[in-house]
C-alpha distance (Angstrom), angle and dihedral (degrees) to the residues before:
residue distance angle dihedral
M1 . . .
T2 3.77 . .
M3 3.79 123.4 .
T4 3.78 107.4 -162.5
S5 3.79 124.7 162.9
R6 3.81 89.9 -117.4
E7 3.83 92.3 56.9
T8 3.77 91.5 45.3
A9 3.82 92.6 52.6
A10 3.78 92.7 43.2
E11 3.74 94.3 51.6
G12 3.79 94.6 41.6
L13 3.76 92.4 -138.2
G14 3.79 116.5 -154.2
A15 3.79 121.1 -152.6
A16 3.80 94.2 -93.7
A17 3.78 92.2 52.8
L18 3.77 90.8 44.6
L19 3.79 90.5 54.1
D20 3.83 90.1 48.7
R21 3.82 89.8 52.0
T22 3.79 91.0 47.1
R23 3.82 90.9 54.1
T24 3.80 89.5 49.4
V25 3.80 91.2 54.4
V26 3.81 101.1 35.9
D27 3.83 102.9 34.9
P28 3.84 95.5 72.0
E29 3.80 90.2 55.3
L30 3.77 91.3 42.6
R31 3.82 94.6 47.2
S32 3.80 92.7 45.4
I33 3.79 93.7 57.3
V34 3.80 94.4 41.3
E35 3.79 88.7 53.4
S36 3.83 88.2 56.6
L37 3.80 90.0 68.9
P38 3.83 120.8 105.4
G39 3.79 112.5 -87.0
S40 3.81 104.2 -98.9
I41 3.81 92.8 41.8
R42 3.77 91.7 44.2
R43 3.82 90.0 54.4
V44 3.81 92.1 56.4
A45 3.80 92.6 45.2
M46 3.81 93.7 47.3
Y47 3.80 89.7 50.6
H48 3.78 92.7 48.2
F49 3.82 92.1 52.7
G50 3.77 90.3 50.2
W51 3.79 95.2 -115.0
E52 3.80 96.2 115.3
H53 3.79 139.5 27.2
A54 3.78 119.5 -121.0
D55 3.80 90.4 -92.2
G56 3.79 91.8 55.2
S57 3.79 97.2 -105.3
P58 3.81 117.5 135.5
A59 3.79 117.7 -84.4
A60 3.77 134.8 -171.3
G61 3.79 100.6 -165.7
R62 3.81 130.9 137.8
T63 3.79 112.8 -52.6
G64 3.74 130.1 -171.9
K65 3.83 121.5 -66.3
A66 3.83 92.8 -117.1
I67 3.81 92.1 -135.5
R68 3.83 94.5 145.8
P69 3.80 97.7 49.4
A70 3.78 88.8 44.4
L71 3.78 88.6 56.0
V72 3.81 91.1 52.5
L73 3.81 92.2 53.7
A74 3.79 95.0 40.9
A75 3.78 92.1 50.3
A76 3.77 91.7 50.6
R77 3.79 90.8 51.4
A78 3.82 94.4 45.0
L79 3.79 89.0 58.0
G80 3.76 94.8 48.7
G81 3.79 98.0 -98.0
D82 3.82 130.3 132.5
P83 3.82 106.0 -103.3
H84 3.83 90.4 -154.0
T85 3.79 89.9 70.8
A86 3.83 89.0 57.7
V87 3.82 98.7 52.0
R88 3.82 93.0 102.2
A89 3.79 89.9 49.3
A90 3.80 89.6 49.9
A91 3.80 90.7 51.3
A92 3.84 90.0 48.5
V93 3.80 90.9 54.2
E94 3.81 91.2 50.0
L95 3.83 90.7 50.1
A96 3.79 91.0 51.3
H97 3.80 89.7 48.9
N98 3.78 92.2 52.1
F99 3.81 91.0 47.5
T100 3.81 86.2 61.2
L101 3.83 92.6 46.3
L102 3.83 93.1 54.0
H103 3.76 91.3 48.5
D104 3.81 93.9 42.0
D105 3.82 91.8 53.6
I106 3.78 89.3 54.8
V107 3.80 95.2 45.5
D108 3.82 92.7 46.0
G109 3.81 94.7 40.3
D110 3.82 89.7 -128.9
P111 3.82 110.7 176.1
T112 3.81 97.6 -163.2
R113 3.80 140.0 38.2
R114 3.77 126.9 175.6
G115 3.77 91.0 -0.7
R116 3.82 98.8 -54.8
P117 3.82 139.1 75.9
T118 3.80 115.0 -66.0
A119 3.79 118.3 -110.1
W120 3.78 94.6 -108.3
T121 3.81 91.7 55.8
V122 3.79 90.3 52.1
F123 3.78 103.5 38.6
G124 3.80 102.1 20.0
I125 3.76 132.2 -105.2
P126 3.80 98.4 -79.8
D127 3.83 94.6 53.3
A128 3.80 93.5 45.0
L129 3.78 91.4 47.5
V130 3.78 93.1 50.7
A131 3.80 91.5 45.8
G132 3.80 88.7 56.2
D133 3.76 91.5 50.2
A134 3.84 89.9 50.3
M135 3.82 91.1 51.6
L136 3.81 90.7 55.4
A137 3.81 89.5 49.0
L138 3.82 89.0 50.9
A139 3.81 90.6 52.8
V140 3.81 90.1 54.2
R141 3.78 91.4 45.6
L142 3.79 92.7 51.5
L143 3.80 91.6 55.6
A144 3.78 94.0 40.1
E145 3.81 91.9 54.8
D146 3.85 93.6 44.0
A147 3.78 113.0 109.6
H148 3.81 93.0 -154.1
P149 3.85 111.6 119.0
A150 3.81 90.8 -125.9
S151 3.79 95.4 55.1
A152 3.82 96.8 95.4
A153 3.80 92.9 51.0
A154 3.82 89.5 44.5
S155 3.81 90.9 52.1
A156 3.76 92.6 50.9
R157 3.81 91.8 47.1
L158 3.81 92.6 49.3
A159 3.79 90.6 49.2
G160 3.77 91.6 52.1
C161 3.77 89.9 48.0
V162 3.79 92.6 52.9
I163 3.81 90.1 52.7
E164 3.80 88.5 52.3
L165 3.83 89.9 48.1
C166 3.79 90.0 53.3
A167 3.78 90.9 50.3
G168 3.80 89.7 51.6
Q169 3.80 91.7 49.3
Q170 3.81 91.1 49.2
A171 3.84 90.2 51.2
D172 3.77 91.2 48.5
C173 3.82 90.7 52.8
A174 3.80 91.6 45.6
F175 3.79 90.9 54.6
E176 3.78 90.1 62.2
G177 3.81 90.6 64.9
R178 3.78 92.8 52.1
G179 3.81 126.9 85.6
P180 3.81 123.1 -98.6
H181 3.81 92.5 -97.1
E182 3.81 97.3 38.2
V183 3.80 98.0 83.4
S184 3.77 116.9 73.7
L185 3.76 124.9 -147.6
D186 3.82 91.0 -118.8
E187 3.83 89.9 54.9
C188 3.78 90.2 48.9
L189 3.78 93.2 49.7
A190 3.82 90.8 49.4
M191 3.79 90.5 50.4
A192 3.78 92.4 49.7
T193 3.82 92.0 48.0
A194 3.81 89.9 53.1
K195 3.82 96.6 41.7
T196 3.81 98.9 43.0
G197 3.79 111.3 4.9
A198 3.79 95.6 53.0
L199 3.80 96.0 63.8
L200 3.82 94.5 44.9
G201 3.80 87.8 49.6
C202 3.79 90.9 48.2
A203 3.82 90.7 50.2
C204 3.79 91.3 55.0
A205 3.79 92.2 43.2
L206 3.83 91.2 52.3
G207 3.77 90.6 52.4
A208 3.80 88.8 51.3
L209 3.80 91.4 48.9
Y210 3.83 91.1 51.6
A211 3.79 89.1 50.6
G212 3.80 89.8 56.4
A213 3.80 94.0 -114.9
G214 3.78 124.3 167.9
G215 3.75 125.8 -106.5
A216 3.80 96.3 -96.0
E217 3.79 92.8 51.5
I218 3.83 91.6 47.3
E219 3.78 91.7 52.7
A220 3.81 92.3 45.7
L221 3.84 89.5 52.8
D222 3.81 89.7 48.0
A223 3.78 90.0 51.7
F224 3.76 91.1 48.0
G225 3.78 90.9 53.7
R226 3.81 92.4 47.0
E227 3.79 93.4 52.8
A228 3.77 91.7 45.0
G229 3.81 88.0 47.1
L230 3.81 92.0 54.4
A231 3.81 88.8 50.7
F232 3.83 86.9 49.2
Q233 3.82 90.4 52.6
L234 3.78 92.9 48.2
I235 3.78 90.7 53.6
D236 3.80 90.9 43.4
D237 3.79 89.6 53.8
L238 3.80 90.0 51.7
I239 3.79 90.1 50.4
G240 3.83 88.7 49.2
I241 3.76 88.1 62.6
W242 3.83 105.6 30.2
G243 3.83 103.9 18.5
D244 3.78 122.0 129.1
P245 3.85 108.8 -109.4
E246 3.78 89.5 -144.5
R247 3.78 88.8 62.0
T248 3.80 101.5 31.8
G249 3.77 98.5 42.9
K250 3.81 89.3 -136.3
P251 3.84 131.3 95.3
A252 3.78 117.8 -89.1
G253 3.83 112.6 -91.3
A254 3.79 91.7 9.6
D255 3.80 91.5 152.4
L256 3.80 92.4 52.4
A257 3.78 92.1 47.5
A258 3.80 87.3 54.0
H259 3.82 91.6 48.8
K260 3.81 89.6 -121.2
K261 3.81 113.6 179.0
S262 3.78 93.3 -139.1
L263 3.78 121.4 168.4
P264 3.84 97.8 -93.9
V265 3.79 89.6 47.0
V266 3.78 94.9 50.3
A267 3.82 91.0 45.5
A268 3.80 88.9 52.2
L269 3.82 92.0 46.9
A270 3.81 89.8 51.1
S271 3.81 94.3 47.3
G272 3.79 96.8 92.7
T273 3.79 89.4 -135.6
A274 3.78 131.4 132.6
A275 3.76 88.4 -114.2
G276 3.82 89.8 54.2
A277 3.80 89.3 53.1
E278 3.83 89.4 51.2
L279 3.80 89.3 51.9
A280 3.84 90.9 49.9
E281 3.82 89.5 53.1
L282 3.81 91.4 49.3
Y283 3.82 91.4 48.2
G284 3.81 88.6 51.2
R285 3.81 89.4 64.0
P286 3.82 115.4 94.5
V287 3.82 92.6 -134.6
L288 3.79 133.1 24.4
D289 3.81 115.5 -154.8
D290 3.81 121.1 -156.4
A291 3.82 91.8 -84.5
G292 3.79 89.3 49.2
V293 3.79 91.4 51.4
R294 3.78 91.4 51.0
H295 3.84 90.6 48.3
A296 3.80 90.2 50.0
A297 3.81 92.8 50.2
D298 3.80 89.4 51.0
A299 3.79 91.1 48.3
V300 3.83 91.9 51.0
E301 3.79 89.1 52.6
R302 3.80 95.8 46.2
A303 3.80 91.1 47.7
G304 3.81 89.4 56.2
G305 3.81 97.5 -109.3
R306 3.78 94.0 127.7
D307 3.81 95.2 48.4
W308 3.80 91.4 44.3
A309 3.80 92.4 52.8
Q310 3.81 92.4 48.3
T311 3.81 91.7 49.2
Q312 3.80 91.5 46.3
A313 3.80 91.5 50.7
A314 3.79 90.2 54.2
D315 3.80 91.3 46.3
R316 3.82 93.0 50.4
M317 3.76 90.4 49.5
A318 3.80 89.4 54.6
R319 3.80 89.8 50.7
A320 3.83 88.7 48.7
V321 3.82 91.3 55.7
Q322 3.82 90.1 49.4
Q323 3.80 90.6 53.6
L324 3.81 91.8 46.5
S325 3.82 91.4 52.9
R326 3.83 88.9 60.0
A327 3.78 90.4 63.2
V328 3.81 99.2 30.4
P329 3.84 109.0 29.9
D330 3.81 90.8 179.8
L331 3.81 98.8 61.5
T332 3.80 91.6 -168.7
A333 3.81 86.0 78.1
A334 3.80 88.4 56.4
G335 3.80 97.6 53.0
E336 3.77 93.7 125.3
L337 3.78 94.2 51.4
L338 3.79 89.8 49.9
A339 3.78 91.9 47.2
L340 3.81 91.4 52.1
A341 3.81 92.2 46.9
E342 3.79 90.3 50.0
F343 3.80 90.1 47.9
V344 3.83 94.7 56.3
T345 3.80 92.4 51.0
R346 3.84 94.4 46.2
R347 3.80 97.9 46.1
T348 3.79 123.9 114.7
R349 3.81 99.6 -159.6
């Protein structure tokens, strides 16, 4: 399937259709390399991606949205490159992303993802952990074996991004051991930028690299992705509190029940309001039952955490567009990137 600018304009692709097309182009590469894994590890990875059931039989369940590989291809096109040359890089980014998901599910103790049991609950922590490690190795291998002249720089950039992701994850975990008022909003924003924004920025930067862009353009695309990624995280945090379980595949208020110091929560705790004090008291309890979770969600909203996060998401998107205009002054050439950025801040799951 070709993905030329002319076809894209003619078909008027929205973000959802663009993501579908990305999966069509990237999934064969992704699946091919995942199937190269040793049997027991392959089984866990195939289950995680939604391609197989736990018993190894074929499945057609919910898979990932493919936002990050779509950003790679869209960035390459926006800067005048051929997105087909960046398919392996797009698959590598998606592998790195799923490495983080497998590990995050273990760290957070999440029982479900994409509407079914997480890999660690099905296969055990050791097998899920090792499968995540193998996915990261596959990402490195994809870039190392790519003949494109940008592959070495892309590999180094992805490696640096993964280190930043790990630092963000470590900070997120460390926050859980600190009191309700011991995490500042600046710390929380820095953590979210590392944990989420870094990989979206890296995806855009890899697309720019594969388009043969200069250093300034690559850094502008990275900054665009980081700002869009922070907007993404803000919306994700809102969904973690008020999302519909039928759409998210996770229990309502799961982040509150886990005492997560997400961005809306930290904003509420720092608000100096009576509702913020109520939230601090609730977060001081070792366990929150369903009524406590509902009370905490109400307190976050009354303390302004929900409105703050929504406003911040819009502000970060405005900053993202400013960064994008540095690399692509004629934003009509970056329609796909803008559509994807809009999609991640309008989503409900």
